[in-house]
C-alpha positions as CSV (number, residue, x, y, z in Angstrom):
1,X,22.3,42.5,-10.0
2,X,24.3,40.2,-12.1
3,X,23.0,36.7,-13.1
4,X,25.7,35.2,-10.8
5,X,24.5,37.3,-7.9
6,X,20.9,36.3,-8.6
7,X,21.8,32.6,-8.6
8,X,23.7,32.9,-5.3
9,X,20.7,34.6,-3.8
10,X,18.3,31.8,-5.0
11,X,20.4,28.9,-3.7
12,X,19.6,29.5,0.0
13,X,15.9,29.8,-0.8
14,X,15.9,26.6,-2.8
15,X,17.8,24.9,0.0
16,X,15.3,26.2,2.6
17,X,12.4,25.0,0.5
18,X,14.0,21.5,0.1
19,X,14.5,21.3,3.8
20,X,10.9,22.2,4.5
21,X,9.7,19.6,2.0
22,X,11.9,17.0,3.6
23,X,10.6,17.8,7.1
24,X,7.0,17.5,5.7
25,X,7.7,14.1,4.3
26,X,9.3,12.8,7.5
27,X,6.4,14.2,9.6
28,X,3.9,12.7,7.1
29,X,5.6,9.3,7.2
30,X,5.3,9.2,11.0
31,X,1.7,10.5,11.1
32,X,0.3,8.3,8.2
33,X,2.1,5.2,9.6
34,X,0.4,5.8,13.0
35,X,-3.0,7.1,12.0
36,X,-3.6,6.0,8.4
37,X,-4.3,8.0,5.2
38,X,-6.8,10.2,6.9
39,X,-4.3,11.6,9.4
40,X,-4.5,15.4,10.1
41,X,-2.6,17.5,7.6
42,X,-2.6,20.4,10.1
43,X,-0.8,18.1,12.6
44,X,1.7,17.1,9.9
45,X,2.4,20.7,9.1
46,X,2.8,21.6,12.8
47,X,5.1,18.6,13.4
48,X,7.2,19.8,10.5
49,X,7.3,23.3,11.9
50,X,5.7,24.9,8.8
51,X,2.5,26.7,8.0
52,X,-0.3,24.6,6.4
53,X,-0.1,26.9,3.4
54,X,3.5,25.7,3.0
55,X,2.4,22.1,3.0
56,X,-0.1,22.8,0.2
57,X,2.5,24.7,-1.8
58,X,4.7,21.5,-1.8
59,X,1.8,19.0,-1.9
60,X,-1.4,20.4,-3.4
61,X,-3.4,17.3,-2.4
62,X,-3.4,14.8,0.4
63,X,-2.6,12.1,-2.1
64,X,0.4,14.0,-3.3
65,X,1.8,14.0,0.2
66,X,0.8,10.4,0.8
67,X,2.6,9.1,-2.3
68,X,5.7,11.0,-1.3
69,X,5.5,9.6,2.2
70,X,4.9,6.0,1.1
71,X,7.7,6.0,-1.6
72,X,10.1,4.0,0.6
73,X,7.4,1.5,1.5
74,X,6.3,1.2,-2.2
75,X,9.9,0.6,-3.2
76,X,10.4,-2.0,-0.5
77,X,7.2,-3.7,-1.6
78,X,8.2,-3.6,-5.3
79,X,11.6,-5.2,-4.6
80,X,10.0,-8.0,-2.6
81,X,7.4,-8.6,-5.3
82,X,10.0,-8.8,-8.0
83,X,11.9,-11.4,-5.9
84,X,8.8,-13.4,-5.4
85,X,7.9,-13.4,-9.1
86,X,11.4,-14.6,-9.9
87,X,11.0,-17.8,-7.8
88,X,10.9,-20.8,-10.0
89,X,8.4,-22.8,-7.9
90,X,4.9,-21.3,-8.5
91,X,3.6,-22.2,-5.0
92,X,6.6,-20.7,-3.2
93,X,6.4,-17.6,-5.4
94,X,2.7,-17.2,-4.5
95,X,3.6,-17.6,-0.8
96,X,6.5,-15.3,-0.9
97,X,4.5,-12.6,-2.7
98,X,1.8,-12.6,0.0
99,X,4.3,-12.8,2.9
100,X,6.1,-9.8,1.5
101,X,2.8,-7.9,0.9
102,X,1.5,-8.5,4.5
103,X,4.9,-7.8,6.0
104,X,5.0,-4.3,4.5
105,X,1.3,-3.9,5.2
106,X,1.8,-4.7,8.9
107,X,4.6,-2.1,9.3
108,X,2.6,1.0,8.2
109,X,-1.0,1.8,8.8
110,X,-0.9,4.3,5.9
111,X,0.3,1.6,3.5
112,X,-2.3,-0.7,4.9
113,X,-5.0,1.9,4.1
114,X,-3.5,2.5,0.6
115,X,-3.6,-1.2,-0.2
116,X,-7.2,-1.5,0.9
117,X,-8.7,1.5,-1.0
118,X,-8.9,3.0,-4.5
119,X,-8.6,6.7,-5.2
120,X,-10.1,7.1,-8.7
121,X,-9.4,10.8,-8.9
122,X,-5.6,10.2,-8.9
123,X,-4.0,8.7,-12.0
124,X,-0.8,8.0,-10.0
125,X,-2.5,5.9,-7.4
126,X,-4.6,4.1,-10.0
127,X,-1.4,3.2,-11.9
128,X,0.2,1.8,-8.8
129,X,-3.0,-0.2,-7.9
130,X,-3.3,-1.5,-11.4
131,X,0.3,-2.7,-11.3
132,X,-0.3,-4.5,-8.0
133,X,-3.4,-6.2,-9.4
134,X,-1.5,-7.4,-12.4
135,X,1.2,-8.8,-10.1
136,X,-1.3,-10.6,-8.0
137,X,-3.0,-12.0,-11.1
138,X,0.4,-13.2,-12.5
139,X,1.5,-14.9,-9.3
140,X,-1.9,-16.4,-8.7
141,X,-2.4,-17.6,-12.2
142,X,1.0,-19.2,-12.4
143,X,0.3,-21.2,-9.2
144,X,-3.1,-22.2,-10.4
145,X,-1.8,-23.4,-13.8
146,X,0.8,-25.5,-11.9
147,X,-2.0,-27.1,-10.0
148,X,-0.8,-25.7,-6.6
149,X,-3.7,-23.3,-5.9
150,X,-7.3,-24.1,-6.2
151,X,-8.7,-22.8,-9.5
152,X,-11.6,-20.8,-8.1
153,X,-9.5,-18.3,-6.2
154,X,-9.6,-14.8,-7.7
155,X,-8.0,-11.4,-7.3
156,X,-11.1,-10.4,-5.2
157,X,-10.3,-13.3,-2.7
158,X,-6.8,-11.9,-2.3
159,X,-8.1,-8.4,-1.7
160,X,-10.5,-9.8,0.9
161,X,-7.5,-11.3,2.6
162,X,-5.8,-7.9,2.6
163,X,-8.9,-6.3,4.2
164,X,-9.1,-9.0,6.9
165,X,-5.4,-8.7,7.6
166,X,-5.7,-4.9,7.8
167,X,-8.4,-5.3,10.5
168,X,-6.2,-7.8,12.4
169,X,-3.3,-5.3,12.3
170,X,-5.6,-2.6,13.9
171,X,-6.6,-5.1,16.6
172,X,-3.2,-6.8,17.4
173,X,-0.4,-4.5,16.4
174,X,0.3,-3.5,20.0
175,X,-0.1,-6.9,21.6
176,X,0.6,-9.6,19.0
177,X,2.2,-8.0,15.9
178,X,2.8,-11.3,14.1
179,X,-0.8,-12.6,14.5
180,X,-1.5,-11.7,10.9
181,X,1.2,-14.0,9.6
182,X,-0.5,-17.0,11.3
183,X,-3.8,-16.0,9.8
184,X,-2.1,-15.8,6.3
185,X,-0.7,-19.3,6.6
186,X,-4.0,-20.7,7.7
187,X,-5.6,-19.1,4.6
188,X,-2.8,-20.4,2.4
189,X,-3.7,-23.9,3.5
190,X,-7.3,-23.2,2.4
191,X,-6.0,-22.0,-1.0
192,X,-4.2,-25.3,-1.8
193,X,-5.7,-27.2,-4.6
194,X,-6.0,-30.4,-2.7
195,X,-8.1,-28.6,0.0
196,X,-10.7,-27.5,-2.5
197,X,-14.4,-28.0,-1.8
198,X,-17.3,-26.3,-3.5
199,X,-18.0,-22.7,-2.3
200,X,-21.6,-21.6,-2.1
201,X,-20.9,-18.0,-2.9
202,X,-19.3,-16.8,-6.1
203,X,-16.4,-14.3,-5.9
204,X,-17.0,-10.6,-6.4
205,X,-16.7,-9.3,-9.9
206,X,-13.9,-6.9,-10.8
207,X,-16.4,-4.0,-10.9
208,X,-17.8,-5.0,-7.4
209,X,-14.3,-5.2,-6.0
210,X,-13.3,-1.8,-7.5
211,X,-16.5,-0.1,-6.2
212,X,-15.9,-1.6,-2.7
213,X,-12.3,-0.2,-2.6
214,X,-13.6,3.2,-3.8
215,X,-16.3,3.2,-1.1
216,X,-13.6,2.6,1.6
217,X,-11.8,5.7,0.4
218,X,-14.9,7.9,0.6
219,X,-16.6,6.4,3.8
220,X,-16.8,8.9,6.7
């Protein structure tokens, strides 16, 4: 068989493999969005009409599949974050960043879970989370230096807000899907510098925060 004939024979196989991969991503997006990052991989494979072995050939780990499924959400989030960081007014940039974060969080339970947890075995997810933390630090610090946000708010306080909003999403998504936005703006009032009063409990350290996010990813 000539090299041209071999190439012609391989093209349908590559096309079939790409179609199976695309079906897996669509099924995973649907399942993760509905059930979160712990969704059944067997069900995803079944919905994509492929064998579970085929799923693992394309995506060796759950996190490989999750990142492929979340790619549109992550891109949407990144675009909104860049827009927020470009706003001249530090307070409005801070508000815009959090509104964008919670808007994307509310639309996808898998993304909600991803925001709330750490997966230390995955360099790719650690890189994404580290970038998000730097962005939060940047937008928060800028607003604090402008005197708009109380100086004792930390990254851990923002992550606590993400966790509480995630729980609200679970409770209200079917009946009051915008309830989390109200809660966000109530908290934003509490974050204003002129609202500041002494807080009896210090914020979590960075290590405590990291350990808590890892624990969420390993809890049964």
